[in-house]
C-alpha positions in Angstrom: 136.6 -41.2 -47.3 139.2 -43.4 -49.0 139.6 -45.2 -52.3 139.0 -41.9 -54.3 135.3 -41.9 -53.3 133.5 -38.9 -52.0 130.8 -39.1 -49.4 128.4 -36.3 -48.7 126.2 -36.2 -45.6 122.9 -34.4 -45.1 120.9 -33.7 -42.0 117.5 -32.1 -41.7 116.5 -29.1 -39.5 118.9 -27.9 -36.8 117.9 -25.8 -33.8 120.4 -26.0 -31.0 119.3 -23.9 -28.0 120.5 -25.2 -24.7 123.0 -24.4 -21.9 125.5 -27.1 -23.0 125.0 -27.1 -26.8 127.7 -29.6 -27.6 125.8 -32.3 -25.7 123.1 -32.3 -28.4 125.6 -34.1 -30.7 127.5 -36.2 -28.2 125.8 -39.5 -29.2 126.1 -39.1 -32.9 129.5 -37.4 -33.2 131.3 -40.5 -34.6 128.7 -40.9 -37.4 128.9 -37.2 -38.3 132.6 -37.6 -38.8 132.2 -40.1 -41.7 131.1 -37.8 -44.6 133.7 -35.7 -46.4 131.3 -32.8 -46.3 128.3 -32.4 -44.0 125.4 -30.1 -44.4 122.1 -29.3 -42.6 119.3 -26.8 -42.5 119.7 -24.0 -39.9 116.1 -23.6 -38.6 116.8 -20.6 -36.4 118.1 -17.1 -36.3 121.2 -17.0 -34.1 121.5 -13.4 -33.0 121.7 -11.1 -30.0 120.5 -8.1 -32.0 116.9 -9.4 -32.4 114.2 -7.3 -34.1 111.3 -9.5 -34.9 110.0 -9.1 -38.4 106.3 -7.8 -38.6 105.1 -10.9 -40.4 106.8 -13.5 -38.2 104.4 -16.3 -37.0 106.4 -18.4 -34.6 109.7 -16.6 -34.0 112.6 -18.9 -33.5 115.8 -17.2 -32.3 118.7 -18.4 -30.1 121.9 -17.3 -28.4 124.8 -17.3 -30.9 126.8 -19.2 -28.3 125.1 -22.3 -29.7 126.7 -21.9 -33.1 130.1 -23.4 -32.5 128.5 -26.7 -31.4 127.4 -27.3 -35.0 131.0 -26.7 -36.3 132.3 -28.9 -33.5 129.9 -31.7 -34.6 131.4 -31.5 -38.2 128.9 -29.4 -40.1 130.6 -27.7 -43.0 127.6 -25.9 -44.5 124.1 -24.8 -43.3 121.2 -23.7 -45.6 119.4 -20.6 -44.5 116.6 -20.4 -47.0 113.7 -21.3 -44.6 110.8 -19.8 -42.7 112.9 -18.7 -39.7 116.0 -17.2 -41.2 114.7 -13.7 -40.9 112.9 -14.0 -37.6 115.5 -11.7 -36.0 115.1 -9.2 -38.8 117.7 -8.1 -41.4 120.3 -7.1 -38.8 119.8 -10.4 -37.1 120.3 -12.3 -40.4 123.6 -10.6 -41.1 124.7 -11.1 -37.5 124.0 -14.8 -37.9 126.1 -14.8 -41.1 129.0 -13.4 -39.1 128.6 -16.0 -36.4 128.5 -18.9 -38.8 131.5 -17.6 -40.7 133.5 -17.1 -37.5 132.8 -20.8 -36.6 134.0 -21.9 -40.1 130.5 -22.9 -41.3 129.6 -21.9 -44.9 126.0 -20.8 -45.6 123.7 -20.5 -48.6 120.2 -19.3 -49.4 120.1 -15.8 -48.0 121.8 -12.5 -48.9 121.8 -8.7 -49.2 119.6 -9.0 -52.3 118.2 -11.6 -54.6 121.4 -12.1 -56.6 123.3 -12.6 -53.4 120.7 -15.0 -51.9 120.8 -17.1 -55.1 124.6 -17.6 -55.1 125.8 -21.1 -54.6 128.3 -22.1 -51.9 131.3 -24.0 -53.3 133.1 -26.5 -51.0 136.1 -28.7 -51.9 136.7 -32.3 -50.8 138.8 -35.2 -52.2 139.7 -33.1 -55.3 136.1 -32.4 -56.2 134.1 -29.2 -56.1 130.6 -29.4 -54.6 128.1 -26.6 -55.2 125.2 -26.1 -52.8 122.0 -24.2 -53.6 119.1 -23.5 -51.3 115.5 -22.2 -51.8 112.4 -21.9 -49.6 108.8 -22.4 -50.5 107.3 -22.0 -47.0 108.0 -18.7 -45.3 106.2 -15.5 -44.2 105.5 -13.0 -47.0 108.2 -10.4 -47.0 111.1 -12.8 -46.2 112.0 -13.2 -49.9 114.9 -11.3 -51.2 114.3 -8.7 -53.9 116.6 -7.0 -56.4 117.5 -4.3 -53.8 116.2 -5.9 -50.6 117.7 -8.6 -48.2 116.1 -12.0 -47.7 116.0 -15.6 -48.9 116.0 -17.3 -52.3 112.4 -18.2 -53.0 110.7 -21.1 -54.8 107.1 -20.0 -54.6 103.8 -21.4 -55.9 100.2 -20.3 -55.9 97.5 -22.6 -54.4 94.4 -23.4 -56.3 91.5 -25.4 -54.9 88.8 -27.4 -56.6 86.2 -30.0 -55.6 87.2 -33.6 -55.4 84.3 -34.7 -57.5 83.6 -32.0 -60.2 80.2 -33.3 -61.1 78.9 -33.4 -57.5 77.8 -30.4 -55.3 79.6 -31.0 -52.0 79.6 -27.8 -49.8 82.0 -28.0 -46.9 84.0 -31.0 -47.9 87.8 -30.7 -48.1 89.0 -29.5 -51.5 91.9 -30.7 -53.6 94.8 -28.3 -53.7 97.0 -28.0 -56.7 99.8 -25.4 -57.3 101.1 -23.3 -60.1 104.8 -22.2 -59.6 106.0 -18.6 -59.8 107.7 -18.7 -63.2 110.3 -16.2 -62.2 111.5 -18.4 -59.4 111.6 -21.5 -61.6 113.7 -19.5 -64.2 116.1 -18.5 -61.5 116.5 -22.1 -60.2 117.2 -23.3 -63.7 119.8 -20.6 -64.3 121.4 -21.1 -60.9 121.8 -24.9 -61.4 123.2 -24.5 -64.9 125.7 -21.9 -63.7 126.8 -24.0 -60.7 127.0 -27.1 -63.0 129.6 -25.3 -65.1 131.9 -24.8 -62.1 131.3 -27.8 -59.9 131.7 -31.6 -60.1 128.6 -32.1 -58.0 125.5 -29.9 -57.5 123.3 -30.3 -54.4 119.9 -28.5 -54.4 118.0 -28.1 -51.1 114.3 -27.0 -50.8 112.4 -26.0 -47.7 108.7 -26.5 -47.7 105.7 -28.9 -47.5 102.8 -29.6 -45.2 104.1 -30.4 -41.7 100.7 -31.1 -40.2 100.2 -34.4 -42.2 102.4 -37.4 -42.4 103.8 -38.9 -45.6 102.1 -36.3 -47.9 104.1 -34.5 -50.6 102.6 -31.6 -52.5 102.8 -31.5 -56.3 105.1 -28.5 -55.8 107.6 -30.5 -53.9 107.9 -33.3 -56.5 107.8 -30.7 -59.3 110.7 -28.8 -57.8 112.8 -31.9 -57.1 112.3 -33.3 -60.6 112.9 -29.9 -62.2 116.2 -29.6 -60.3 117.4 -33.0 -61.5 116.3 -32.3 -65.1 118.6 -29.3 -65.1 121.6 -30.8 -63.6 121.2 -31.4 -59.8 123.1 -34.5 -58.6 121.0 -34.7 -55.4 117.9 -33.0 -54.0 117.4 -32.5 -50.3 114.1 -31.5 -48.6 113.2 -30.4 -45.1 110.6 -28.5 -43.0 108.1 -31.3 -42.3 109.7 -32.2 -38.8 108.9 -35.8 -39.6 110.5 -38.0 -42.3 109.2 -38.1 -45.9 109.8 -40.6 -48.7 112.8 -40.9 -51.0 113.4 -41.9 -54.6 115.8 -42.2 -57.5 115.0 -40.0 -60.4 117.1 -40.0 -63.6 120.1 -41.4 -61.7 119.9 -38.8 -58.8 118.6 -39.4 -55.3 115.9 -37.2 -53.9 115.4 -37.1 -50.1 112.1 -35.3 -49.9 112.1 -34.7 -46.1 114.8 -35.5 -43.6 112.8 -34.3 -40.6 114.7 -32.5 -37.9 118.0 -33.6 -36.6 118.2 -31.5 -33.4 115.3 -29.3 -32.5 115.4 -27.6 -29.1 112.1 -25.8 -29.2 111.5 -25.1 -25.5 109.8 -21.7 -25.8 106.3 -21.3 -27.3 106.1 -17.9 -28.9 103.7 -16.7 -31.5 99.9 -16.2 -32.2 97.6 -17.9 -29.7 95.9 -20.0 -32.3 99.3 -21.6 -33.2 101.2 -22.1 -30.0 99.6 -20.4 -26.9 97.0 -21.9 -24.6 97.8 -25.4 -25.9 97.2 -28.0 -23.2 99.9 -30.6 -22.9 99.2 -33.7 -25.0 99.9 -37.3 -24.3 103.1 -38.0 -26.3 102.2 -41.7 -26.9 98.6 -41.5 -27.9 97.9 -38.0 -29.4 97.6 -38.1 -33.1 98.0 -34.4 -33.9 101.1 -33.4 -35.9 100.6 -29.7 -34.8 103.0 -27.9 -32.6 102.0 -28.5 -28.9 103.6 -29.5 -25.6 104.2 -33.2 -25.1 104.6 -34.3 -21.5 108.0 -35.6 -20.8 109.5 -34.2 -24.0 110.4 -30.6 -23.2 112.6 -30.1 -26.2 110.4 -32.0 -28.7 106.8 -30.6 -28.8 105.9 -32.7 -31.8 104.1 -36.0 -32.7 106.0 -39.1 -31.6 107.0 -39.7 -35.3 109.3 -36.7 -34.9 111.6 -38.8 -32.7 112.8 -40.6 -35.9 115.3 -38.9 -38.1 118.1 -39.9 -40.5 121.6 -38.9 -41.6 121.4 -39.2 -45.4 124.4 -39.9 -47.5 125.5 -39.7 -51.1 128.6 -41.6 -52.3 130.1 -40.7 -55.6 132.5 -43.2 -57.1 134.7 -42.8 -60.2 133.6 -42.2 -62.9 130.5 -40.6 -61.4 128.5 -43.6 -60.3 126.3 -42.8 -57.3 125.0 -44.7 -54.3 122.7 -43.2 -51.7 121.0 -44.0 -48.5 120.8 -43.1 -44.8 121.8 -44.0 -41.3 118.7 -44.3 -39.1 118.7 -42.1 -36.1 116.4 -41.4 -33.1 116.0 -38.5 -30.6 115.8 -39.1 -26.9 114.0 -37.2 -24.2 117.0 -34.9 -23.7 116.8 -33.9 -27.4 120.0 -35.7 -28.2 120.1 -37.5 -31.6 121.6 -40.9 -31.6 122.4 -43.3 -34.5 121.0 -46.9 -34.7 122.1 -49.8 -36.7 119.9 -50.5 -39.7 119.4 -54.1 -38.5 118.2 -53.1 -35.1 114.5 -52.8 -34.1 114.8 -49.0 -33.9 116.6 -48.9 -37.2 113.9 -51.0 -38.9 111.3 -48.7 -37.4 112.9 -45.7 -39.2 113.4 -47.7 -42.4 109.8 -48.9 -42.4 108.5 -45.4 -41.8 110.5 -44.0 -44.8 109.4 -46.9 -47.0 105.8 -46.3 -46.0 106.1 -42.6 -47.0 107.7 -43.6 -50.3 104.9 -46.0 -51.1 102.3 -43.5 -50.1 103.5 -41.2 -52.8 104.3 -43.9 -55.3 108.0 -43.0 -55.4 110.7 -44.9 -57.3 112.3 -46.4 -54.2 113.2 -49.6 -52.4 115.4 -50.1 -49.4 118.1 -52.6 -48.4 120.3 -52.8 -45.4 123.9 -52.1 -46.4 126.6 -53.8 -44.4 129.1 -52.6 -46.9 128.5 -48.9 -46.3 128.7 -48.3 -42.6 128.9 -45.1 -40.5 130.6 -45.3 -37.1 130.5 -49.1 -37.4 126.7 -49.2 -37.9 125.0 -50.6 -41.0 123.2 -48.1 -43.0 120.2 -48.4 -45.3 120.7 -48.1 -49.1 118.2 -46.3 -51.3 117.6 -48.3 -54.5 115.3 -47.9 -57.4 112.0 -49.7 -57.2 112.6 -53.3 -58.1 116.1 -53.3 -56.8 119.5 -52.9 -58.5 121.8 -49.9 -58.3 120.8 -46.6 -59.7 123.8 -46.3 -61.9 124.9 -43.0 -63.5 123.3 -39.6 -63.8 120.5 -39.1 -66.3 119.4 -42.8 -66.3 
């Protein structure tokens, strides 16, 4: 990036598991080269020494030979605080650490104990220090790190259910779910952000969680975590796990990307409990409305609802003296599982923008969207995220 500006790039979930892994990124490589720093979420355990954890539901592991493809594509950092990081067990986790480090990719969100898992990763670009923190809300019990036990950095909450209409008896009708956060985790997140803030120019906080079986929906825990992070010093908040895109917003001068979907997700093997993945008949990829994991005919590497073919490469640009602009480059996935960028003015680009705008409106988020010819990636117009009503977001804390 030139003119003294810093551009950060963010992708959603990454699972590269194919014979020629570099091909997954061939169509988007030029766009990925635009950010000064590029991060994504590593939704897989890359290890040869696989010992499945007892609590694993759908184990996702892959050959470590796939790891260099992400470095070759330009990824500088991967977050590991997610529901698959420990699918290969503790030994597999630390083997994955070694493979990432050998490829020159920093990682954050897991460690030998809780203190280690909470440590930020610091990266340098254009004379600025960027701190990355990562936490998970959705994961098998036992994956969380403890004071003397390996695992991930948690951001947990307890579910509470109540009737929609408190003055009406309504047995069997769907309840309303609300959440109460685990205070210890919130205390840790606050302490971690404040500590990183003291050492970095920019702090990026990433959360993994949400309901992947419903489109557009955000839990109260997701919005609470995002706002809490910004309130305590985060310059940007990134969410993932849903496999389909979620809404975005500006909050107190910082962008929040609630869900970036998956960027590359080569899930060709169905492993896990029968009620989740086995004995699932193939579904029509163009008409089936289920967002659950199931085979889709003609899409061997993408067993998800057709909405999951849309994704985005989010960006945050920081100008002097700290003014921020944010947005995304619309992207799509083809039948070979390759992600490819599309111009924001194109029909496919408008499809992605409209979907994100619908998700933002669904949750009443502070967002509007405008095609930006001035901020391009690989010669393609991007979409700028603006506060509702238009106008630039301005400086932090606004």
